[in-house]
C-alpha positions as CSV (number, residue, x, y, z in Angstrom):
1,X,0.0,0.0,0.0
2,X,2.9,2.4,0.7
3,X,3.8,2.2,-3.1
4,X,0.4,3.7,-3.8
5,X,0.7,6.7,-1.4
6,X,4.5,7.4,-0.9
7,X,6.8,5.4,-3.2
8,X,5.2,6.3,-6.5
9,X,7.6,9.4,-6.6
10,X,10.4,6.8,-7.4
11,X,9.3,6.6,-11.0
12,X,11.2,9.9,-11.5
13,X,14.5,7.9,-11.2
14,X,13.3,5.4,-13.9
15,X,12.4,8.4,-16.0
16,X,15.7,10.1,-15.4
17,X,17.5,6.8,-16.0
18,X,19.0,7.0,-12.5
19,X,17.0,3.8,-11.3
20,X,20.3,2.4,-10.0
21,X,20.3,4.7,-7.2
22,X,17.2,3.4,-5.7
23,X,18.0,-0.2,-6.7
24,X,21.1,0.0,-4.6
25,X,19.3,1.6,-1.6
26,X,16.5,-0.9,-1.7
27,X,18.6,-4.1,-2.0
28,X,20.8,-2.9,0.9
29,X,17.5,-2.5,3.0
30,X,16.2,-5.7,1.9
31,X,19.6,-7.5,2.6
32,X,19.8,-6.2,6.0
33,X,16.1,-6.8,6.9
34,X,16.5,-10.5,5.9
35,X,19.5,-10.9,8.1
36,X,17.5,-9.4,11.1
37,X,14.6,-11.7,10.2
38,X,16.5,-14.7,10.1
39,X,18.2,-14.1,13.3
40,X,14.8,-13.4,14.9
41,X,13.6,-16.8,13.6
42,X,16.6,-18.8,14.8
43,X,17.1,-17.3,18.2
44,X,13.9,-16.0,19.6
45,X,10.7,-17.9,20.6
46,X,8.4,-15.3,18.8
47,X,10.3,-15.4,15.5
48,X,7.2,-15.3,13.3
49,X,5.6,-12.3,15.0
50,X,9.1,-10.5,14.9
51,X,9.4,-11.4,11.2
52,X,6.2,-9.6,10.4
53,X,7.1,-6.7,12.6
54,X,10.4,-6.3,11.0
55,X,8.7,-6.4,7.6
56,X,6.6,-3.5,8.4
57,X,9.3,-1.5,10.2
58,X,11.6,-1.8,7.2
59,X,8.8,-0.9,4.8
60,X,8.5,2.4,6.6
61,X,12.3,2.8,6.7
62,X,12.5,2.1,3.0
63,X,9.8,4.7,2.4
64,X,11.5,7.3,4.5
65,X,14.8,6.8,3.0
66,X,13.3,7.0,-0.4
67,X,11.7,10.3,0.3
68,X,15.1,11.5,1.5
69,X,16.7,10.5,-1.6
70,X,14.0,12.1,-3.8
71,X,14.3,15.3,-1.9
72,X,18.1,15.3,-2.3
73,X,18.1,14.6,-6.0
74,X,14.9,16.3,-7.0
75,X,14.3,19.3,-4.7
76,X,11.8,20.9,-7.2
77,X,9.6,18.0,-6.9
78,X,6.9,19.1,-4.4
79,X,3.4,17.5,-4.1
80,X,0.6,19.4,-2.5
81,X,-2.9,17.8,-2.1
82,X,-4.7,21.2,-3.0
83,X,-2.6,21.4,-6.2
84,X,-3.7,18.0,-7.1
85,X,-7.3,18.7,-6.5
86,X,-6.9,21.7,-8.9
87,X,-5.1,19.6,-11.5
88,X,-7.5,16.9,-11.3
89,X,-10.3,18.9,-12.8
90,X,-8.2,19.3,-15.8
91,X,-6.8,15.7,-16.0
92,X,-9.8,13.5,-15.0
93,X,-8.6,10.7,-17.1
94,X,-6.0,10.1,-14.4
95,X,-8.6,8.8,-11.9
96,X,-9.9,6.5,-14.7
97,X,-6.5,5.0,-15.4
98,X,-5.6,4.7,-11.8
99,X,-8.8,2.7,-11.0
100,X,-7.8,0.5,-13.9
101,X,-4.3,0.0,-12.7
102,X,-5.6,-0.8,-9.1
103,X,-8.1,-3.4,-10.4
104,X,-5.3,-5.1,-12.4
105,X,-3.1,-5.1,-9.5
106,X,-5.7,-6.5,-7.1
107,X,-6.5,-9.1,-9.9
108,X,-2.9,-10.0,-10.0
109,X,-2.5,-10.2,-6.3
110,X,-5.6,-12.6,-6.2
111,X,-4.2,-14.6,-9.1
112,X,-0.7,-15.0,-7.5
113,X,-1.8,-15.7,-3.9
114,X,-4.8,-17.9,-4.2
115,X,-3.0,-20.6,-6.2
116,X,-1.1,-21.7,-3.1
117,X,-4.1,-22.1,-1.0
118,X,-5.7,-24.1,-3.8
119,X,-2.7,-26.3,-4.0
120,X,-2.9,-26.8,-0.3
121,X,-6.5,-27.8,-0.4
122,X,-6.3,-30.2,-3.2
123,X,-2.8,-31.7,-2.4
124,X,-0.7,-31.3,0.6
125,X,1.8,-29.1,2.5
126,X,4.8,-30.7,0.5
127,X,3.3,-29.9,-2.8
128,X,2.7,-26.2,-1.5
129,X,6.4,-26.2,-0.6
130,X,7.5,-27.3,-4.0
131,X,5.2,-25.2,-5.8
132,X,6.1,-22.0,-3.8
133,X,9.9,-22.7,-4.5
134,X,9.4,-23.2,-8.1
135,X,7.2,-20.0,-8.2
136,X,9.9,-18.0,-6.2
137,X,12.5,-19.3,-8.6
138,X,10.6,-18.1,-11.6
139,X,9.8,-14.8,-10.1
140,X,13.5,-14.2,-9.5
141,X,14.4,-15.1,-13.0
142,X,11.7,-12.9,-14.4
143,X,12.8,-10.0,-12.1
144,X,16.3,-10.5,-13.4
145,X,15.2,-10.4,-16.9
146,X,13.1,-7.3,-16.4
147,X,15.9,-5.3,-14.7
148,X,18.1,-6.3,-17.5
149,X,15.5,-4.8,-20.0
150,X,14.5,-1.8,-18.0
151,X,17.4,0.1,-19.0
152,X,16.0,0.1,-22.6
153,X,12.9,2.1,-21.6
154,X,14.6,5.5,-22.0
155,X,16.1,4.3,-25.4
156,X,12.6,3.5,-26.7
157,X,11.4,6.8,-25.4
158,X,14.2,8.7,-27.1
159,X,13.1,6.8,-30.5
160,X,9.5,7.8,-30.1
161,X,10.7,11.5,-29.6
162,X,12.5,11.3,-32.7
163,X,9.5,10.0,-34.5
164,X,11.3,7.8,-37.0
165,X,8.8,5.0,-37.4
166,X,11.1,2.5,-39.3
167,X,13.7,2.8,-36.6
168,X,11.2,2.4,-33.9
169,X,9.8,-0.8,-35.4
170,X,13.3,-2.1,-36.1
171,X,14.3,-1.6,-32.4
172,X,11.0,-3.0,-31.2
173,X,11.4,-6.2,-33.2
174,X,15.0,-6.6,-32.0
175,X,14.0,-6.4,-28.5
176,X,11.1,-8.8,-29.0
177,X,13.4,-11.2,-30.6
178,X,16.0,-10.9,-27.8
179,X,13.2,-11.5,-25.1
180,X,11.8,-14.5,-27.1
181,X,15.4,-16.0,-27.3
182,X,15.9,-15.7,-23.5
183,X,12.4,-17.1,-22.9
184,X,13.3,-20.1,-25.2
185,X,16.7,-20.6,-23.3
186,X,15.3,-20.6,-19.9
187,X,12.0,-22.6,-20.9
188,X,14.3,-25.3,-22.6
189,X,16.7,-25.4,-19.6
190,X,13.8,-25.7,-17.2
191,X,12.3,-28.5,-19.3
192,X,15.8,-30.3,-19.4
193,X,15.9,-30.2,-15.6
194,X,12.5,-31.5,-14.9
């Protein structure tokens, strides 16, 4: 939920091709959080409660550090609720698009979270563990590929600004071919491993 209300400003780093700054910050926070959580699980009797507590604490810390980083790099970026209400009258399509994004995000959450429950109901806990591990590995691979390709977003934006349709289509198909090649290699590897 913090992403909707606080962390949305991090998109300016992506638009400015400086996403690496927040990636370093967030990965450092995640690493530190996981170390603390594992220590809590191993050495305390209330490890699971502490796990959830640290998850909430580090979400707040991450948001605060992100806001500090944004204020440092983009001091001109100031959001005010009363300005937002004024601009909303001129750009009402933003609310429509935000509702669409929210519904898709909620649908994705339901899709990605209910399958574990269904596997448990139909099969057993061992199957849930195997399924969760497989899903986690696939999500990490997908995240790696997404982070590799996210650097190309600005290039595509520059091409669109140049308005050379032939060049845009050429680069689009090159990227699509590369994505399909990577998907084939991972799929074939996964098929051979199972």
